[in-house]
MDTraj code that builds the backbone (N, CA, C; nanometers):
import mdtraj as md
import numpy as np

residues = "MET SER ASP LYS ARG ASN ALA GLN VAL LEU ARG LYS ILE ILE GLY HIS LEU ASP HIS THR LEU GLU TYR CYS GLU GLY ARG ASP PHE GLN ASP PHE VAL ASP ASN ARG MET LEU GLN GLU ALA CYS VAL PHE ASN VAL LEU GLN ILE GLY GLU LEU ALA ARG ASN GLY LEU ASP ASP ALA PHE SER ALA ALA HIS PRO GLU ILE PRO TRP ARG GLN MET TYR GLY LEU ARG ASN ARG ILE VAL HIS ASP TYR GLU GLY VAL ARG MET ARG ILE VAL TRP GLU ALA ILE THR GLY ASP PHE LYS PRO LEU ARG ASP ALA LEU SER ASP ILE LEU ASN ARG MET ASN".split()
xyz = np.array([
    [0.1193, 0.0182, 2.1951],
    [0.2261, 0.0519, 2.1027],
    [0.2472, 0.2027, 2.1087],
    [0.3658, 0.2449, 2.0899],
    [0.3985, 0.3868, 2.1027],
    [0.3757, 0.4623, 1.9723],
    [0.3641, 0.5940, 1.9858],
    [0.3557, 0.6785, 1.8669],
    [0.4816, 0.6636, 1.7822],
    [0.5945, 0.6416, 1.8489],
    [0.7202, 0.6241, 1.7766],
    [0.7122, 0.5018, 1.6852],
    [0.6589, 0.3923, 1.7369],
    [0.6451, 0.2700, 1.6570],
    [0.5452, 0.2914, 1.5432],
    [0.4326, 0.3548, 1.5709],
    [0.3345, 0.3822, 1.4654],
    [0.3965, 0.4696, 1.3565],
    [0.4761, 0.5677, 1.3952],
    [0.5434, 0.6546, 1.2978],
    [0.6417, 0.5742, 1.2127],
    [0.7135, 0.4823, 1.2737],
    [0.8061, 0.3970, 1.1982],
    [0.7316, 0.3144, 1.0940],
    [0.6180, 0.2608, 1.1335],
    [0.5385, 0.1793, 1.0411],
    [0.4849, 0.2658, 0.9279],
    [0.4372, 0.3848, 0.9601],
    [0.3900, 0.4750, 0.8545],
    [0.5017, 0.5057, 0.7553],
    [0.6212, 0.5292, 0.8056],
    [0.7350, 0.5559, 0.7159],
    [0.7622, 0.4354, 0.6247],
    [0.7496, 0.3152, 0.6786],
    [0.7695, 0.1952, 0.5961],
    [0.6619, 0.1846, 0.4879],
    [0.5369, 0.2079, 0.5259],
    [0.4279, 0.2017, 0.4277],
    [0.4515, 0.3057, 0.3183],
    [0.4851, 0.4275, 0.3590],
    [0.5112, 0.5338, 0.2621],
    [0.6265, 0.4945, 0.1695],
    [0.7289, 0.4320, 0.2233],
    [0.8406, 0.3851, 0.1405],
    [0.7961, 0.2850, 0.0356],
    [0.7112, 0.1909, 0.0747],
    [0.6607, 0.0918, -0.0213],
    [0.5727, 0.1585, -0.1268],
    [0.4931, 0.2549, -0.0857],
    [0.4125, 0.3301, -0.1819],
    [0.5025, 0.4043, -0.2799],
    [0.6046, 0.4709, -0.2271],
    [0.6979, 0.5454, -0.3125],
    [0.7678, 0.4549, -0.4130],
    [0.8156, 0.3404, -0.3667],
    [0.8833, 0.2480, -0.4585],
    [0.7900, 0.2059, -0.5712],
    [0.6692, 0.1705, -0.5360],
    [0.5738, 0.1238, -0.6363],
    [0.5406, 0.2347, -0.7357],
    [0.5174, 0.3546, -0.6851],
    [0.4882, 0.4674, -0.7737],
    [0.6066, 0.4954, -0.8665],
    [0.7265, 0.4852, -0.8133],
    [0.8467, 0.5070, -0.8948],
    [0.8569, 0.4018, -1.0057],
    [0.8342, 0.2749, -0.9694],
    [0.8436, 0.1674, -1.0677],
    [0.7452, 0.1867, -1.1826],
    [0.6280, 0.2428, -1.1516],
    [0.5205, 0.2525, -1.2503],
    [0.5159, 0.3873, -1.3219],
    [0.5991, 0.4795, -1.2808],
    [0.5978, 0.6122, -1.3417],
    [0.6227, 0.6035, -1.4925],
    [0.5364, 0.6691, -1.5687],
    [0.5501, 0.6721, -1.7135],
    [0.5069, 0.5454, -1.7843],
    [0.4499, 0.4525, -1.7112],
    [0.4081, 0.3253, -1.7707],
    [0.2557, 0.3204, -1.7796],
    [0.2082, 0.2325, -1.8652],
    [0.0644, 0.2095, -1.8733],
    [0.0348, 0.0638, -1.8377],
    [-0.0920, 0.0295, -1.8393],
    [-0.1322, -0.1049, -1.7979],
    [-0.0671, -0.2127, -1.8842],
    [-0.0556, -0.1879, -2.0134],
    [0.0050, -0.2884, -2.1006],
    [0.1512, -0.3118, -2.0637],
    [0.2240, -0.2050, -2.0310],
    [0.3621, -0.2208, -1.9834],
    [0.3643, -0.3091, -1.8592],
    [0.2691, -0.2849, -1.7719],
    [0.2600, -0.3587, -1.6458],
    [0.2378, -0.5074, -1.6708],
    [0.1416, -0.5406, -1.7542],
    [0.1115, -0.6828, -1.7764],
    [0.2188, -0.7524, -1.8591],
    [0.2924, -0.6761, -1.9372],
    [0.3983, -0.7351, -2.0196],
    [0.5303, -0.7523, -1.9457],
    [0.5402, -0.7007, -1.8250],
    [0.6674, -0.7006, -1.7536],
    [0.6509, -0.7751, -1.6202],
    [0.6857, -0.9018, -1.6215],
    [0.6692, -0.9856, -1.5018],
    [0.7484, -0.9318, -1.3825],
    [0.8688, -0.8828, -1.4065],
    [0.9489, -0.8294, -1.2947],
    [0.8818, -0.7074, -1.2335],
    [0.8254, -0.6220, -1.3156],
    [0.7535, -0.5048, -1.2652],
    [0.6332, -0.5486, -1.1824],
    [0.5581, -0.6442, -1.2335],
    [0.4428, -0.6963, -1.1593],
    [0.4858, -0.7505, -1.0235],
    [0.5897, -0.8335, -1.0230],
    [0.6333, -0.8959, -0.8989],
    [0.6868, -0.7928, -0.8000],
    [0.7586, -0.6925, -0.8485],
    [0.8083, -0.5874, -0.7594],
    [0.6913, -0.5104, -0.6983],
    [0.5933, -0.4792, -0.7798],
    [0.4773, -0.4054, -0.7290],
    [0.3941, -0.4902, -0.6338],
    [0.3720, -0.6144, -0.6700],
    [0.2933, -0.7033, -0.5837],
    [0.3630, -0.7215, -0.4491],
    [0.4950, -0.7351, -0.4488],
    [0.5682, -0.7444, -0.3231],
    [0.5377, -0.6234, -0.2352],
    [0.5438, -0.5048, -0.2920],
    [0.5188, -0.3838, -0.2150],
    [0.3737, -0.3766, -0.1676],
    [0.2805, -0.4176, -0.2508],
    [0.1392, -0.4202, -0.2104],
    [0.1206, -0.5145, -0.0917],
    [0.1872, -0.6291, -0.0957],
    [0.1794, -0.7245, 0.0164],
    [0.2337, -0.6623, 0.1448],
    [0.3462, -0.5948, 0.1339],
    [0.4064, -0.5319, 0.2519],
    [0.3157, -0.4221, 0.3075],
    [0.2588, -0.3426, 0.2197],
    [0.1684, -0.2352, 0.2617],
    [0.0501, -0.2939, 0.3374],
    [-0.0101, -0.3967, 0.2820],
    [-0.1257, -0.4589, 0.3468],
    [-0.0926, -0.5193, 0.4816],
    [0.0200, -0.5867, 0.4878],
    [0.0610, -0.6496, 0.6141],
    [0.0893, -0.5446, 0.7209],
    [0.1600, -0.4406, 0.6846],
    [0.1905, -0.3341, 0.7811],
    [0.0639, -0.2600, 0.8246],
    [-0.0287, -0.2400, 0.7312],
    [-0.1537, -0.1705, 0.7648],
    [-0.2353, -0.2485, 0.8666],
    [-0.2299, -0.3795, 0.8600],
    [-0.3103, -0.4637, 0.9495],
    [-0.2374, -0.4996, 1.0783],
    [-0.1114, -0.5351, 1.0660],
    [-0.0407, -0.5898, 1.1814],
    [0.0710, -0.5013, 1.2354],
    [0.1001, -0.3920, 1.1689],
    [0.2087, -0.3068, 1.2138],
    [0.1655, -0.1940, 1.3041],
    [0.0411, -0.1520, 1.2914],
    [-0.0107, -0.0379, 1.3665],
    [-0.1021, -0.0873, 1.4778],
    [-0.1079, -0.0107, 1.5850],
    [-0.2001, -0.0534, 1.6895],
    [-0.3435, -0.0151, 1.6514],
    [-0.4383, -0.0874, 1.7075],
    [-0.5790, -0.0702, 1.6725],
    [-0.6290, 0.0707, 1.7028],
    [-0.5832, 0.1285, 1.8125],
    [-0.6264, 0.2635, 1.8496],
    [-0.5803, 0.3651, 1.7453],
    [-0.4601, 0.3478, 1.6957],
    [-0.4079, 0.4388, 1.5938],
    [-0.4915, 0.4277, 1.4668],
    [-0.5160, 0.3062, 1.4218],
    [-0.5963, 0.2860, 1.3008],
    [-0.7365, 0.3429, 1.3185],
    [-0.7955, 0.3194, 1.4339],
    [-0.9300, 0.3698, 1.4614],
    [-0.9336, 0.5226, 1.4645],
    [-0.8240, 0.5841, 1.5052],
    [-0.8164, 0.7301, 1.5116],
    [-0.8037, 0.7935, 1.3735],
    [-0.7817, 0.7102, 1.2718],
    [-0.7644, 0.7598, 1.1345],
    [-0.8550, 0.6829, 1.0383],
    [-0.9868, 0.6994, 1.0552],
    [-1.0808, 0.6247, 0.9702],
    [-1.0805, 0.6696, 0.8242],
    [-1.0161, 0.7829, 0.7954],
    [-1.0078, 0.8302, 0.6571],
    [-0.9130, 0.7451, 0.5725],
    [-0.8318, 0.6641, 0.6386],
    [-0.7380, 0.5756, 0.5690],
    [-0.8048, 0.4390, 0.5498],
    [-0.7997, 0.3838, 0.4292],
    [-0.8676, 0.2555, 0.4023],
    [-0.7863, 0.1346, 0.4493],
    [-0.7629, 0.1261, 0.5793],
    [-0.6807, 0.0174, 0.6361],
    [-0.7328, -0.1188, 0.5940],
    [-0.8626, -0.1394, 0.6070],
    [-0.9222, -0.2702, 0.5775],
    [-0.9033, -0.3083, 0.4299],
    [-0.9206, -0.2108, 0.3410],
    [-0.9039, -0.2385, 0.1989],
    [-0.7577, -0.2671, 0.1647],
    [-0.6663, -0.2007, 0.2341],
    [-0.5236, -0.2257, 0.2111],
    [-0.4906, -0.3711, 0.2442],
    [-0.5412, -0.4176, 0.3569],
    [-0.5178, -0.5567, 0.3961],
    [-0.5976, -0.6521, 0.3070],
    [-0.7151, -0.6081, 0.2651],
    [-0.7977, -0.6918, 0.1780],
    [-0.7306, -0.7207, 0.0441],
    [-0.6653, -0.6207, -0.0128],
    [-0.5926, -0.6423, -0.1383],
    [-0.4780, -0.7393, -0.1162],
    [-0.4109, -0.7235, -0.0050],
    [-0.3034, -0.8171, 0.0302],
    [-0.3573, -0.9601, 0.0385],
    [-0.4712, -0.9771, 0.1034],
    [-0.5309, -1.1100, 0.1164],
    [-0.5687, -1.1692, -0.0187],
    [-0.6239, -1.0854, -0.1060],
    [-0.6620, -1.1351, -0.2390],
    [-0.5405, -1.1887, -0.3125],
    [-0.4278, -1.1206, -0.2968],
    [-0.3057, -1.1633, -0.3653],
    [-0.2497, -1.2892, -0.3012],
    [-0.2364, -1.2883, -0.1691],
    [-0.1753, -1.4008, -0.0980],
    [-0.2559, -1.5290, -0.1159],
    [-0.3869, -1.5168, -0.1058],
    [-0.4719, -1.6359, -0.1113],
    [-0.5213, -1.6659, -0.2522],
    [-0.4842, -1.5797, -0.3472],
    [-0.5168, -1.6007, -0.4879],
    [-0.6646, -1.6305, -0.5082],
    [-0.7485, -1.5522, -0.4403],
    [-0.8922, -1.5677, -0.4592],
    [-0.9260, -1.5424, -0.6047],
    [-0.9748, -1.6459, -0.6736],
    [-1.0167, -1.6369, -0.8129],
    [-0.9065, -1.5843, -0.9038],
    [-0.7828, -1.6049, -0.8663],
    [-0.6712, -1.5548, -0.9458],
    [-0.6489, -1.4058, -0.9210],
    [-0.5261, -1.3665, -0.9184],
    [-0.4938, -1.2263, -0.8965],
    [-0.5247, -1.1511, -1.0250],
    [-0.6065, -1.0521, -1.0131],
    [-0.6411, -0.9701, -1.1288],
    [-0.5461, -0.8504, -1.1326],
    [-0.4571, -0.8532, -1.2288],
    [-0.3570, -0.7468, -1.2383],
    [-0.4216, -0.6117, -1.2640],
    [-0.5387, -0.6093, -1.3247],
    [-0.6089, -0.4825, -1.3479],
    [-0.6428, -0.4164, -1.2137],
    [-0.6841, -0.4944, -1.1151],
    [-0.7173, -0.4400, -0.9831],
    [-0.5915, -0.3847, -0.9158],
    [-0.4830, -0.4583, -0.9256],
    [-0.3560, -0.4120, -0.8679],
    [-0.3143, -0.2823, -0.9359],
    [-0.3201, -0.2788, -1.0684],
    [-0.2809, -0.1605, -1.1438],
    [-0.3683, -0.0403, -1.1062],
    [-0.4971, -0.0605, -1.0973],
    [-0.5871, 0.0501, -1.0630],
    [-0.5616, 0.1021, -0.9220],
    [-0.5280, 0.0126, -0.8305],
    [-0.4926, 0.0574, -0.6954],
    [-0.3656, 0.1425, -0.7000],
    [-0.2671, 0.0960, -0.7744],
    [-0.1401, 0.1686, -0.7834],
    [-0.1606, 0.3053, -0.8467],
    [-0.2275, 0.3093, -0.9597],
    [-0.2378, 0.4338, -1.0355],
    [-0.3470, 0.5273, -0.9845],
    [-0.4458, 0.4741, -0.9165],
    [-0.5550, 0.5590, -0.8699],
    [-0.5540, 0.5907, -0.7221],
    [-0.5003, 0.4979, -0.6427],
    [-0.5120, 0.5115, -0.4974],
    [-0.3811, 0.5396, -0.4249],
    [-0.2698, 0.4990, -0.4808],
    [-0.1440, 0.5062, -0.4051],
    [-0.0978, 0.6485, -0.3783],
    [-0.1075, 0.7379, -0.4756],
    [-0.0611, 0.8752, -0.4542],
    [-0.1462, 0.9463, -0.3482],
    [-0.2799, 0.9443, -0.3571],
    [-0.3592, 1.0073, -0.2512],
    [-0.3373, 0.9411, -0.1146],
    [-0.3194, 0.8095, -0.1134],
    [-0.2920, 0.7394, 0.0118],
    [-0.1589, 0.7844, 0.0692],
    [-0.0587, 0.7931, -0.0148],
    [0.0731, 0.8386, 0.0294],
    [0.0638, 0.9789, 0.0895],
    [-0.0097, 1.0675, 0.0221],
    [-0.0243, 1.2046, 0.0706],
    [-0.0960, 1.2081, 0.2061],
    [-0.2008, 1.1289, 0.2205],
    [-0.2761, 1.1252, 0.3462],
    [-0.1903, 1.0707, 0.4605],
    [-0.1146, 0.9650, 0.4332],
    [-0.0276, 0.9084, 0.5368],
    [0.0847, 1.0051, 0.5730],
    [0.1373, 1.0753, 0.4745],
    [0.2416, 1.1750, 0.5011],
    [0.1869, 1.2878, 0.5889],
    [0.0642, 1.3291, 0.5641],
    [0.0021, 1.4326, 0.6474],
    [-0.0096, 1.3858, 0.7924],
    [-0.0532, 1.2634, 0.8111],
    [-0.0641, 1.2083, 0.9471],
    [0.0731, 1.2048, 1.0124],
    [0.1712, 1.1547, 0.9402],
    [0.3077, 1.1456, 0.9935],
    [0.3611, 1.2848, 1.0301],
    [0.3384, 1.3820, 0.9457],
    [0.3845, 1.5188, 0.9754],
    [0.3189, 1.5752, 1.1006],
    [0.1928, 1.5428, 1.1216],
    [0.1235, 1.5901, 1.2429],
    [0.1744, 1.5202, 1.3681],
    [0.2315, 1.4021, 1.3509],
    [0.2844, 1.3275, 1.4656],
    [0.4181, 1.3848, 1.5125],
    [0.4885, 1.4504, 1.4227],
    [0.6226, 1.5021, 1.4557],
    [0.6157, 1.6377, 1.5214],
])
top = md.Topology()
chain = top.add_chain()
for i, resn in enumerate(residues, 1):
    res = top.add_residue(resn, chain, resSeq=i)
    for name in ("N", "CA", "C"):
        top.add_atom(name, md.element.get_by_symbol(name[0]), res)
traj = md.Trajectory(xyz[None], top)
C-alpha cells in the first residue's frame, strides 16, 4: 500500500475523531447516556475508526508507529460489533473523553510528517 493511501486513511480516522469530539463537546456522561442519537453517532464513528485502524492501513505502516494503540482501537470496535457482555457506554465515553484528543494529535503529527 502506498504512503498516499495510508495518508488518506489517517485523514479519515482523524475526521471520525473530530466528529465525535465535536458531538461530545460541552457534554458530560449523563448527557451521553440520556441521548440515544448522540450515542449512536459516536458509536458509528468509533466503529469506523476501529475498522480503518485494522483494515485500512498496511501492516508495515502500523508497525512503524507502535505509539498508536491500533489493536485497542480495533478491540473497542469488536466489543461494540459483537456486543461482548453488552456495550458499556461508560467505556465508550471514557475512550472519547480521555483518549480521542491525544490520539487525534498523535495521528495528525504522523500525517504532517508524511507530507
